[in-house]
Each structure stands twice: as C-alpha cells, then as structure tokens.
N, C-alpha and C positions, 0 to 999 in steps of 0.2 A: 809441167809441174813436177818438181823433184820429190823424192820420197819424204824428205824432212818437212816440206809444205803439206804434203798429204797427211802426215802424222799430226801436224798442227791443226789442220781442219777437222780431223777425227776427234782430237782432244776437245776442241772448241764445241763440236756438236754434242759430244758426251757430257760436257760441262752444262750445256743448256739443258739437256734432258734431265740430268741430275737436279738442276736448280728447279726445274718445272715439277719434278716429282716431290721434292722437299716442300715446295709451295703448296702442292695439292694436299700432301700429308698433314701439313701444319693447319691448312684451311679446314680440313675435315675434323682435326683434333679440336680446334677452337669451336667449331659448330657443335661438336658433340658435348663439349663442356658447357656451352651456352644453352644447349637444349636441356641439360641436367640442372644447371644452376639458375638460369634465367636472369631477368633484370634484377638489379639491387634496389633496396630501399633504405631509408634512414630510420632508425629507432633511437631511443634515448635510454641510457643506462646510468646507474648510480656510480659516480666516481669514488665515493666513500660511503661508509655506512650512514643511513638516514634514519633519524629517530621517528617514531610515530608522531604524525601531525606536524612535522617540520615543513615549511612552505618549500615547494619545488621550484628550481630555477637553474640558471647557468652556473651557479656556485656549487651545486651538488649533481648536476646532470651533464652527460656529454653525448654528442651524436655518435652513432655507430652504424657502419654500412653492413647490411646482411642481405642475403638472397631473398627476394620478395616471396618466393614460393616456400621458403622454410620458416616464415614467421607468420603470426596470426594478424588478422585485420585490426585487432584491438591494440596492437603494439605499434601500428603505423600512425603515429601522432605527430602534429607540428608542435614546435616549441611553445607557440602561443597558447596551445591547448593545455600545456603543462604548467606554464608560469603561475605561481601563486597557488596552485592546487596542492592537496595534501593526501598522504597515504595514511590509512588508519592503523598501521602496524609497522614495526621496524623493517627496514630494507637493508640487505647486505650489499656491499660493494660489487659492482658488476651485474646487478639484477636489472633486467630490462623492464621499464615501467610501462604497464599496460592500462587501457582505459578502465577495466573492471577492477583495478587496484585503487582507483582514486575515490576519495570521499565525495559523494554527490554534492554539487553546489547547492547553496541555500535557496529554498523556494518559499521563504516565510512571507506571511501576509504582513501588512503594515502594523498590526497589533501584536504580532507574535514575537517571541524571543527564543533563542536557542540556549539551552542549558544541558550540560553533560553530568551524568552521575555514573559511578561505578557499581556494577552488579556482579554477582558471580553465577555459577551454573544454576544454583537453586533460586536466588532472588531474581534472576533473569529469565525464568520460565524455561530453563534447560534448553535454550537455543530454539525454542518454538516460535519466537517472534522474528520478524524480518523488517527491513526498512520500509516504511509506509504503512505498517500495521498501526492499529490504535489499541492503547492500553489504559487501564487504571493504575494509579500509584497508591499503595497502602504503606503506612508507616507504623512501626511498633515502638511505642514510647514506654520505657521502663524505668529510666533513671533521670527523668527531668523533673526538678523540684517544682511543686505546685500542680503537677499533673498526675492523675491516677495511671497505673500501668494499664495500657489500652492499645488496641489496634484502631487506627483511624484512616478513613479514606482521605487522602490528600486532594487529589484531583481526578476527574473522570475524563475518559475519552481523549486521550493525549496522542498526538501523532509521533511516531518514531522517525527522526530525520536520518539517523545513521547509527550503525553498530560497528564498533571497532574490533580489532583482533585482541586476542588474550594478552594481557600485560601482567608482569610481576611487580608488585608494589611492596615496599617495606612498611610494616605496621609496628608502632610502639604501644605497649601496654604495661600494666604493673607487673606482668609475668615476664617481660623483656621484649626483645625485638624479634619479629618473625616476618616471614614473607608469605604473600597470598597472591593468587591468580585472579585477576579481575577483568572485566569486559566493560569498556566505556560505551555508554549508550547516550546518544544526543536526542533531546526531546524538544518539540515545538510547543511553547507555553505562552499564556497570556502573562503580563507583567506581575500581577497579584499571585498567580499560580507559581511563577518562577521564585518568588519570595518564600512561598510555603514549602516548595521542594528544597530550596537551598537550606531553610532552617531545619527541616527534617533530616536532610543529608548530613548536617553537621551534628545534630543533637539526638536524633532517634537512634534506637539500637539497630534498627534495620529498616531499609526502604525496599519494597518489592514491586515489581512489575506484575500486573494481572492481565492476562490476555482476555480479549473480548471476542464475542461471537461476531461473525461477519454480517449479521443483520443489523444494519445501522438504525433501523426503525424500531428496535426492540424497546418495549416500555420497561424502564428501570426505576420507575417512581417508587417502588416499594422496597428498593434496596436500602439497607440501614447504612448510616454514615460512620458509626463507630461501635466498638465492642470491647467491654471490660468485665470486671468481676461482677457487676450488677446484672449483666445478661445470663450469668450462670447462677444466679441466686444469692451471691455474696454482696460485699460492700466495697465499692471502688474508693479507696482511701488515697487522697493526694499525697505525694511524696513529702515526708517531714511531719505528717499528722498521726503517724502510727503511734498507737498506745495512749493518745490523748483521750480523756473522758469526755462524755456528752458531745459526741460528734454530730448529733442530729442538728440539722439546719446548717452545718458547715459545708456539707457535700451538696453540690448543686444536683 
C-alpha cells in the first residue's frame, strides 16, 4: 500500500469518526430540547378581536401548537368543545381561549327562561354574588305614571346563570350622552317573572340584586313585598295626582 492510499484510508476513518461525533452531539441536543419542551398540544386562539357573547367557531378561532408542559389543562380543548360557545367579555386577537373563559351552557328546566339585565357595582351587590347563587330582585319605581314612588319586590329566590365581565355602555339622557360601566347578569326565571323583570328593567329607575342567606329553608313569610311613603307615615300618591283635592278613596 503506497503512502497516498494510506492517507486516503486515514481521511476516511477520520471522516467516519467526525460523522459519528456530529450524530452523537445532535442526538444529545435533540434529547435535551425534547426533555425541556416535551410533546406539543393544540390550543385555539382568537384570529381577530371577539366581542363579548359572540359565538365561537372556525371564523374567529385558529389552532395553535404549543408545548404541552407550558400550557394549562383548561386550554387543551377540542374545536367541538368551542363551537357555538361564548365568552362573556371582549377577547383580543391572539388570546388563547380556555375552559374557564366560557359562559356555562344552559341548564334550564323546561319552565325556566334566561334573561339578562345590566347591573353596576352597587346594584349588583358589589361582586358578592357568583354563578349559581340565588337572589331576590327589587325594583325602584319613581317616574312611572299611575304608580306611587316605591320599592317593590319583583321576584324572589332567583338563580344566577352567569355573570359577564365589565362592559362600557353609552347612555343618553336629558343631560347629554355619557358612558357607564355595567355587568351583565343572566337569570333563570319563570315566564311571568321574565315579563315582570323586563318591564322593571325598561321603566323602573333601578333594579337591584339582593343576596340571600345560604339557608334555603329560611322562613320568609313575614317579608314585606313593597315599601313607599305610607310605610314612613306619609301618603303614597300615584304619579300625576299630586296637588289634586280630596284624594281619599283614590289611593288604594
């Protein structure tokens, strides 16, 4: 074997050794990365801003691969679990939708109806109620023709279905246009109760949630249903009858 052949064999051996070394280094690197990242999973994120209570679906969600170890279990959802569901607050583009963001699905009985009203930090009991709690609804009537200024119990023992996030709404009045922060609250009501709450929400000066004790067997038969000037020793005069003489017999 001449010197040129020996040099060729040496170069071949060195090439094989270098190739094996590179393979080992790359294998160790891949294993190290895999050990840190782990398997990936699919989550769904908003492709554009989503308004509160807009239905979710392929039009506003896209799949996105992320390392499983770096995402929460509540984010690992199938598209079938998101189709048609809603989020109770605005969502920015790129936000991953998780299970705890979704408005709970309806669990109404055959006789119940869902109705939503807007409350604020005061009329909504300052955030002291949660989904599943039961409340009374009080209404304050002050400017409805034919009704005395009074506070009235609209409905008792109403179940809260869901509570949305804070939203800003535009309100118009004689003083001009203003903005207010409101919180949508969805209630489960019987049909007649739904009408009463809808009427009060449209015409009453204020509708309040009133939190209840956790004791569902509490005797509330002595609770009064309404309160007006008569309860304070005055006269409850219906709207439009102020100043008329001889009101006796006109006021029930």
